[in-house]
Each structure stands twice: as structure tokens, then as C-alpha cells.
C-alpha positions as a printed NumPy array, in Angstrom:
array([[108.588,  77.587, 116.247],
       [112.107,  78.825, 115.334],
       [112.143,  76.437, 112.516],
       [108.799,  78.168, 111.063],
       [110.473,  81.237, 111.472],
       [113.486,  80.633, 109.629],
       [111.388,  78.713, 106.715],
       [109.096,  81.99 , 106.452],
       [111.577,  84.511, 106.686],
       [114.025,  82.907, 103.563],
       [110.669,  82.177, 101.472],
       [109.816,  86.028, 101.911],
       [113.47 ,  87.226, 101.174],
       [113.494,  85.099,  98.048],
       [109.722,  86.4  ,  97.283],
       [111.118,  89.693,  97.728],
       [114.236,  89.523,  95.348],
       [112.154,  87.602,  92.631],
       [110.006,  90.701,  92.539],
       [110.637,  93.483,  89.684],
       [111.005,  96.849,  90.668],
       [108.468,  99.291,  90.019],
       [110.679, 102.431,  89.782],
       [113.284, 100.263,  87.253],
       [113.884, 103.434,  84.796],
       [113.144, 106.279,  87.286],
       [116.376, 107.583,  88.173],
       [117.627, 110.929,  89.447],
       [119.887, 111.562,  86.589],
       [117.062, 111.356,  84.194],
       [114.704, 113.087,  86.39 ],
       [112.684, 110.324,  87.327],
       [109.131, 111.497,  88.266],
       [107.545, 109.827,  91.171],
       [103.897, 109.922,  89.309],
       [105.196, 108.131,  86.704],
       [103.938, 104.114,  88.244],
       [100.91 , 105.931,  89.892],
       [ 98.28 , 104.461,  87.572],
       [100.141, 101.273,  86.84 ],
       [ 97.947,  98.153,  87.896],
       [ 99.592,  94.872,  88.795],
       [ 98.388,  92.015,  86.677],
       [ 98.941,  88.426,  86.405],
       [102.412,  87.075,  87.858],
       [102.941,  90.677,  89.362],
       [ 99.723,  90.336,  91.415],
       [100.289,  86.874,  92.686],
       [103.837,  88.01 ,  93.948],
       [102.333,  90.836,  95.618],
       [ 99.574,  89.006,  97.17 ],
       [102.186,  86.052,  98.355],
       [104.646,  88.601,  99.846],
       [101.886,  90.252, 101.732],
       [100.844,  87.004, 102.82 ],
       [104.405,  85.927, 103.713],
       [105.16 ,  89.039, 105.769],
       [101.458,  88.688, 107.737],
       [102.682,  85.019, 108.561],
       [106.38 ,  86.293, 109.595],
       [104.768,  88.875, 111.825],
       [102.049,  86.646, 113.82 ],
       [104.448,  83.745, 114.262],
       [107.161,  86.263, 115.834],
       [104.118,  87.836, 117.773],
       [103.327,  84.13 , 119.202],
       [106.934,  83.479, 119.585],
       [107.286,  86.414, 122.005],
       [104.23 ,  85.249, 124.17 ]])
């Protein structure tokens, strides 16, 4: 089980690092608005990466939960 946790955690880290930032151009200096990306919808690759991240996070949580029993 420890090997599964290590593999899932490494994949989760890589997937998160590959995602593009949703607030790349918003900054404090430029007066970035928090509502700037509120109507933005994920499509294609972004949607796949977002769902894969969610799945890997859930898998990590479930594996850790079973290891603690």
C-alpha cells in the first residue's frame, strides 16, 4: 500500500504542476479583480486535467484512509 501512496502522490504533484494557473495575469500591482475568471469554463485539455486531478486526489484520500485502518 505504501508504494501505491507514493505513486499516486507523485502523479498528483506532476498533474498539479502541469495545470495552467487560472489567475496568471491577475496581480495586486495591476489591480487584479477576483471576478475576472468567474465566467471562464474549462474545455478540452483543461477539463481533462482538472478531472484527473480530482480523481487522483480522491484516490490519494481513499488509499490513505484504508492504510490508517
